[in-house]
N, CA, C and O atoms as a DFTB+ gen file, in Angstrom:
396 C
 N C O
     1  1       0.838      -1.183       0.000
     2  2       0.000       0.000       0.000
     3  2       0.883       1.247       0.000
     4  3       1.852       1.328       0.755
     5  1       0.550       2.200      -0.835
     6  2       1.300       3.439      -0.941
     7  2       0.945       4.352       0.221
     8  3      -0.228       4.655       0.440
     9  1       1.940       4.788       0.958
    10  2       1.720       5.666       2.104
    11  2       1.991       7.107       1.686
    12  3       3.058       7.420       1.158
    13  1       1.027       7.970       1.925
    14  2       1.154       9.380       1.575
    15  2       1.654      10.137       2.791
    16  3       1.071      10.055       3.872
    17  1       2.742      10.877       2.602
    18  2       3.304      11.644       3.710
    19  2       2.515      12.940       3.871
    20  3       2.288      13.673       2.908
    21  1       2.108      13.203       5.099
    22  2       1.362      14.409       5.413
    23  2       2.329      15.579       5.540
    24  3       3.311      15.508       6.279
    25  1       2.045      16.643       4.820
    26  2       2.884      17.832       4.864
    27  2       2.074      18.963       5.484
    28  3       1.022      19.335       4.965
    29  1       2.554      19.498       6.574
    30  2       1.878      20.607       7.233
    31  2       2.423      21.924       6.702
    32  3       3.631      22.084       6.533
    33  1       1.531      22.855       6.443
    34  2       1.902      24.181       5.986
    35  2       1.833      25.110       7.193
    36  3       0.782      25.243       7.820
    37  1       2.934      25.740       7.514
    38  2       2.990      26.623       8.674
    39  2       2.914      28.086       8.250
    40  3       3.046      28.413       7.071
    41  1       2.700      28.959       9.232
    42  2       2.689      30.394       8.939
    43  2       4.045      30.826       8.375
    44  3       4.116      31.696       7.507
    45  1       5.107      30.217       8.871
    46  2       6.455      30.544       8.408
    47  2       6.611      30.181       6.922
    48  3       7.216      30.933       6.158
    49  1       6.066      29.031       6.520
    50  2       6.121      28.623       5.115
    51  2       5.360      29.603       4.219
    52  3       5.822      29.969       3.139
    53  1       4.184      30.019       4.694
    54  2       3.392      30.982       3.921
    55  2       4.145      32.295       3.795
    56  3       4.162      32.892       2.718
    57  1       4.769      32.757       4.873
    58  2       5.539      34.001       4.851
    59  2       6.695      33.918       3.864
    60  3       6.958      34.874       3.134
    61  1       7.384      32.785       3.837
    62  2       8.506      32.617       2.909
    63  2       8.038      32.651       1.461
    64  3       8.705      33.227       0.601
    65  1       6.878      32.027       1.188
    66  2       6.362      32.027      -0.185
    67  2       5.952      33.424      -0.618
    68  3       6.197      33.824      -1.756
    69  1       5.322      34.173       0.297
    70  2       4.965      35.562      -0.018
    71  2       6.233      36.367      -0.261
    72  3       6.280      37.194      -1.172
    73  1       7.261      36.131       0.551
    74  2       8.545      36.804       0.398
    75  2       9.148      36.535      -0.976
    76  3       9.647      37.455      -1.623
    77  1       9.108      35.288      -1.424
    78  2       9.680      34.933      -2.722
    79  2       8.928      35.587      -3.877
    80  3       9.534      36.036      -4.850
    81  1       7.599      35.636      -3.758
    82  2       6.785      36.189      -4.844
    83  2       6.850      37.709      -4.871
    84  3       6.989      38.302      -5.940
    85  1       6.752      38.351      -3.697
    86  2       6.644      39.808      -3.652
    87  2       7.973      40.523      -3.477
    88  3       8.116      41.678      -3.879
    89  1       8.941      39.847      -2.882
    90  2      10.216      40.488      -2.618
    91  2      10.218      41.315      -1.341
    92  3      11.208      41.977      -1.031
    93  1       9.111      41.283      -0.595
    94  2       9.057      42.005       0.670
    95  2       9.935      41.301       1.703
    96  3      10.128      40.088       1.621
    97  1      10.466      42.039       2.665
    98  2      11.262      41.402       3.726
    99  2      10.419      40.405       4.528
   100  3       9.207      40.574       4.662
   101  1      11.062      39.379       5.052
   102  2      10.374      38.323       5.798
   103  2       9.647      38.905       7.018
   104  3       8.566      38.434       7.373
   105  1      10.219      39.903       7.646
   106  2       9.572      40.542       8.798
   107  2       8.183      41.051       8.419
   108  3       7.222      40.842       9.160
   109  1       8.073      41.717       7.274
   110  2       6.788      42.258       6.837
   111  2       5.827      41.150       6.422
   112  3       4.631      41.228       6.703
   113  1       6.338      40.129       5.761
   114  2       5.450      39.037       5.344
   115  2       4.922      38.269       6.560
   116  3       3.780      37.810       6.552
   117  1       5.743      38.128       7.602
   118  2       5.270      37.506       8.845
   119  2       4.128      38.321       9.444
   120  3       3.119      37.767       9.881
   121  1       4.297      39.626       9.459
   122  2       3.280      40.530       9.991
   123  2       1.991      40.438       9.169
   124  3       0.895      40.434       9.731
   125  1       2.119      40.363       7.842
   126  2       0.958      40.260       6.958
   127  2       0.180      38.982       7.257
   128  3      -1.044      39.016       7.380
   129  1       0.879      37.861       7.372
   130  2       0.227      36.575       7.627
   131  2      -0.447      36.582       8.999
   132  3      -1.585      36.129       9.125
   133  1       0.231      37.083      10.018
   134  2      -0.355      37.157      11.359
   135  2      -1.618      38.023      11.369
   136  3      -2.632      37.648      11.957
   137  1      -1.546      39.188      10.711
   138  2      -2.696      40.085      10.655
   139  2      -3.864      39.443       9.910
   140  3      -5.014      39.563      10.334
   141  1      -3.576      38.769       8.811
   142  2      -4.621      38.111       8.034
   143  2      -5.322      37.033       8.860
   144  3      -6.550      36.943       8.849
   145  1      -4.559      36.228       9.562
   146  2      -5.135      35.173      10.392
   147  2      -5.973      35.770      11.527
   148  3      -7.048      35.256      11.836
   149  1      -5.493      36.841      12.143
   150  2      -6.255      37.496      13.216
   151  2      -7.561      38.085      12.690
   152  3      -8.593      37.989      13.353
   153  1      -7.524      38.692      11.507
   154  2      -8.736      39.249      10.898
   155  2      -9.739      38.136      10.624
   156  3     -10.929      38.285      10.900
   157  1      -9.258      37.019      10.080
   158  2     -10.148      35.896       9.788
   159  2     -10.767      35.324      11.066
   160  3     -11.955      35.005      11.085
   161  1      -9.970      35.193      12.133
   162  2     -10.494      34.683      13.404
   163  2     -11.648      35.537      13.900
   164  3     -12.706      35.017      14.252
   165  1     -11.445      36.845      13.928
   166  2     -12.472      37.758      14.429
   167  2     -13.698      37.714      13.529
   168  3     -14.825      37.641      14.020
   169  1     -13.492      37.757      12.231
   170  2     -14.596      37.790      11.271
   171  2     -15.419      36.503      11.328
   172  3     -16.648      36.553      11.292
   173  1     -14.753      35.360      11.415
   174  2     -15.451      34.076      11.440
   175  2     -16.264      33.926      12.720
   176  3     -17.360      33.365      12.690
   177  1     -15.747      34.419      13.842
   178  2     -16.485      34.329      15.099
   179  2     -17.767      35.151      15.049
   180  3     -18.755      34.787      15.687
   181  1     -17.769      36.253      14.302
   182  2     -18.917      37.148      14.261
   183  2     -20.018      36.645      13.329
   184  3     -21.200      36.781      13.646
   185  1     -19.648      36.068      12.184
   186  2     -20.651      35.688      11.195
   187  2     -20.037      34.758      10.153
   188  3     -18.841      34.468      10.185
   189  1     -20.871      34.302       9.238
   190  2     -20.381      33.500       8.124
   191  2     -19.492      34.386       7.262
   192  3     -19.862      35.512       6.931
   193  1     -18.317      33.873       6.899
   194  2     -17.357      34.644       6.122
   195  2     -17.121      33.963       4.791
   196  3     -16.912      32.752       4.730
   197  1     -17.156      34.742       3.732
   198  2     -16.939      34.212       2.396
   199  2     -15.757      34.931       1.761
   200  3     -15.767      36.154       1.625
   201  1     -14.750      34.177       1.378
   202  2     -13.630      34.736       0.626
   203  2     -13.852      34.321      -0.821
   204  3     -13.703      33.150      -1.171
   205  1     -14.205      35.273      -1.643
   206  2     -14.606      34.998      -3.024
   207  2     -13.550      34.175      -3.752
   208  3     -12.354      34.448      -3.649
   209  1     -14.003      33.175      -4.482
   210  2     -13.173      32.251      -5.265
   211  2     -12.200      31.434      -4.412
   212  3     -11.215      30.904      -4.924
   213  1     -12.481      31.336      -3.106
   214  2     -11.647      30.497      -2.252
   215  2     -12.499      29.578      -1.378
   216  3     -12.561      28.374      -1.627
   217  1     -13.161      30.134      -0.349
   218  2     -13.952      29.290       0.549
   219  2     -14.902      30.129       1.391
   220  3     -14.760      31.346       1.509
   221  1     -15.884      29.426       1.977
   222  2     -16.794      30.020       2.951
   223  2     -16.520      29.367       4.299
   224  3     -16.291      28.161       4.379
   225  1     -16.545      30.170       5.351
   226  2     -16.286      29.690       6.704
   227  2     -17.495      30.015       7.562
   228  3     -18.040      31.117       7.498
   229  1     -17.910      29.037       8.371
   230  2     -19.063      29.253       9.235
   231  2     -18.866      28.466      10.530
   232  3     -18.440      27.312      10.506
   233  1     -19.180      29.102      11.662
   234  2     -19.126      28.428      12.950
   235  2     -20.478      27.740      13.147
   236  3     -21.529      28.371      13.043
   237  1     -20.433      26.434      13.435
   238  2     -21.658      25.689      13.682
   239  2     -21.644      25.158      15.120
   240  3     -20.587      24.863      15.677
   241  1     -22.818      25.046      15.693
   242  2     -22.954      24.522      17.052
   243  2     -23.375      23.060      16.969
   244  3     -24.403      22.741      16.373
   245  1     -22.588      22.177      17.562
   246  2     -22.927      20.759      17.612
   247  2     -23.587      20.473      18.951
   248  3     -23.117      20.932      19.993
   249  1     -24.675      19.713      18.922
   250  2     -25.415      19.398      20.140
   251  2     -24.701      18.334      20.956
   252  3     -23.847      17.603      20.454
   253  1     -25.073      18.268      22.217
   254  2     -24.555      17.227      23.104
   255  2     -25.059      15.871      22.597
   256  3     -26.194      15.763      22.133
   257  1     -24.217      14.843      22.687
   258  2     -24.619      13.527      22.190
   259  2     -23.906      12.425      22.960
   260  3     -23.007      12.686      23.759
   261  1     -24.320      11.202      22.709
   262  2     -23.731      10.029      23.345
   263  2     -22.737       9.416      22.364
   264  3     -23.068       9.177      21.203
   265  1     -21.502       9.159      22.842
   266  2     -20.476       8.517      22.038
   267  2     -20.184       7.138      22.583
   268  3     -20.563       6.809      23.707
   269  1     -19.504       6.326      21.778
   270  2     -19.199       4.965      22.208
   271  2     -17.802       4.596      21.743
   272  3     -17.434       4.832      20.593
   273  1     -17.024       4.011      22.655
   274  2     -15.706       3.495      22.310
   275  2     -15.923       2.147      21.619
   276  3     -16.451       1.222      22.236
   277  1     -15.522       2.019      20.339
   278  2     -15.792       0.781      19.617
   279  2     -15.059      -0.436      20.179
   280  3     -15.518      -1.566      20.009
   281  1     -13.939      -0.218      20.839
   282  2     -13.177      -1.340      21.399
   283  2     -13.810      -1.880      22.671
   284  3     -14.060      -3.079      22.794
   285  1     -14.067      -0.980      23.617
   286  2     -14.585      -1.411      24.923
   287  2     -16.106      -1.373      24.998
   288  3     -16.689      -1.867      25.964
   289  1     -16.750      -0.796      24.000
   290  2     -18.214      -0.637      23.957
   291  2     -18.750       0.274      25.058
   292  3     -19.960       0.332      25.280
   293  1     -17.866       0.981      25.744
   294  2     -18.276       1.888      26.813
   295  2     -18.865       3.165      26.206
   296  3     -18.294       3.732      25.274
   297  1     -19.998       3.612      26.730
   298  2     -20.615       4.847      26.241
   299  2     -20.227       6.009      27.146
   300  3     -19.938       5.827      28.329
   301  1     -20.226       7.190      26.576
   302  2     -19.901       8.392      27.333
   303  2     -20.568       9.587      26.672
   304  3     -20.960       9.531      25.507
   305  1     -20.692      10.664      27.430
   306  2     -21.343      11.883      26.937
   307  2     -20.318      12.772      26.239
   308  3     -19.242      13.026      26.780
   309  1     -20.649      13.243      25.045
   310  2     -19.822      14.223      24.329
   311  2     -20.529      15.560      24.490
   312  3     -21.673      15.716      24.063
   313  1     -19.856      16.522      25.101
   314  2     -20.439      17.836      25.352
   315  2     -20.704      18.585      24.058
   316  3     -20.089      18.310      23.028
   317  1     -21.631      19.536      24.125
   318  2     -21.890      20.384      22.966
   319  2     -20.646      21.226      22.698
   320  3     -19.906      21.566      23.621
   321  1     -20.425      21.557      21.436
   322  2     -19.226      22.308      21.076
   323  2     -19.454      23.106      19.804
   324  3     -20.405      22.869      19.059
   325  1     -18.576      24.036      19.579
   326  2     -18.583      24.802      18.341
   327  2     -17.547      24.198      17.404
   328  3     -16.495      23.729      17.838
   329  1     -17.860      24.217      16.124
   330  2     -16.964      23.654      15.123
   331  2     -16.939      24.586      13.919
   332  3     -17.882      25.345      13.695
   333  1     -15.877      24.528      13.160
   334  2     -15.739      25.370      11.976
   335  2     -16.063      24.556      10.729
   336  3     -15.484      23.494      10.497
   337  1     -16.986      25.064       9.939
   338  2     -17.355      24.416       8.686
   339  2     -16.739      25.224       7.549
   340  3     -16.924      26.438       7.459
   341  1     -16.003      24.529       6.684
   342  2     -15.348      25.179       5.553
   343  2     -15.879      24.543       4.274
   344  3     -15.842      23.322       4.118
   345  1     -16.373      25.378       3.357
   346  2     -16.833      24.903       2.062
   347  2     -16.003      25.632       1.006
   348  3     -16.082      26.852       0.863
   349  1     -15.207      24.855       0.270
   350  2     -14.354      25.452      -0.747
   351  2     -15.154      25.786      -1.998
   352  3     -16.143      25.122      -2.307
   353  1     -14.719      26.823      -2.719
   354  2     -15.418      27.231      -3.924
   355  2     -15.236      26.184      -5.018
   356  3     -14.291      25.396      -4.994
   357  1     -16.147      26.191      -5.963
   358  2     -16.075      25.243      -7.076
   359  2     -14.784      25.439      -7.869
   360  3     -14.215      24.482      -8.394
   361  1     -14.342      26.664      -7.947
   362  2     -13.111      26.980      -8.680
   363  2     -11.895      26.306      -8.034
   364  3     -11.067      25.725      -8.736
   365  1     -11.781      26.378      -6.707
   366  2     -10.669      25.748      -5.999
   367  2     -10.750      24.228      -6.134
   368  3      -9.743      23.565      -6.383
   369  1     -11.956      23.683      -5.966
   370  2     -12.135      22.230      -6.070
   371  2     -11.722      21.757      -7.456
   372  3     -11.074      20.720      -7.589
   373  1     -12.092      22.508      -8.486
   374  2     -11.723      22.148      -9.860
   375  2     -10.204      22.173     -10.039
   376  3      -9.637      21.273     -10.658
   377  1      -9.552      23.192      -9.504
   378  2      -8.095      23.296      -9.635
   379  2      -7.401      22.151      -8.906
   380  3      -6.394      21.636      -9.390
   381  1      -7.920      21.748      -7.757
   382  2      -7.330      20.642      -7.011
   383  2      -7.476      19.337      -7.772
   384  3      -6.549      18.527      -7.811
   385  1      -8.638      19.131      -8.377
   386  2      -8.879      17.902      -9.142
   387  2      -7.983      17.821     -10.365
   388  3      -7.653      16.724     -10.817
   389  1      -7.582      18.969     -10.909
   390  2      -6.724      18.993     -12.095
   391  2      -5.266      18.717     -11.789
   392  3      -4.480      18.479     -12.707
   393  1      -4.886      18.742     -10.518
   394  2      -3.483      18.504     -10.137
   395  2      -3.068      17.091     -10.450
   396  3      -1.923      16.713     -10.198
């Protein structure tokens, strides 16, 4: 079986890529990425956020429910929680499929 290695993209990686494309100093690109992430956090918490031609972000509330450990068959309560729902645009999905 072919094992696919998981590659994590960090803020530092994004800053370096912006630096390579724009030629801005790494200090400024780090600041840009941090500010963008902070803006998205605040915006997503307030309402549904749509970044045109990229994705829509929405906070959803999951209700309390009963979970079960499949190994031991023991049941337990899963508390209600908030979760982030991301729906990518058709354009992004198409580009990913073409890779």
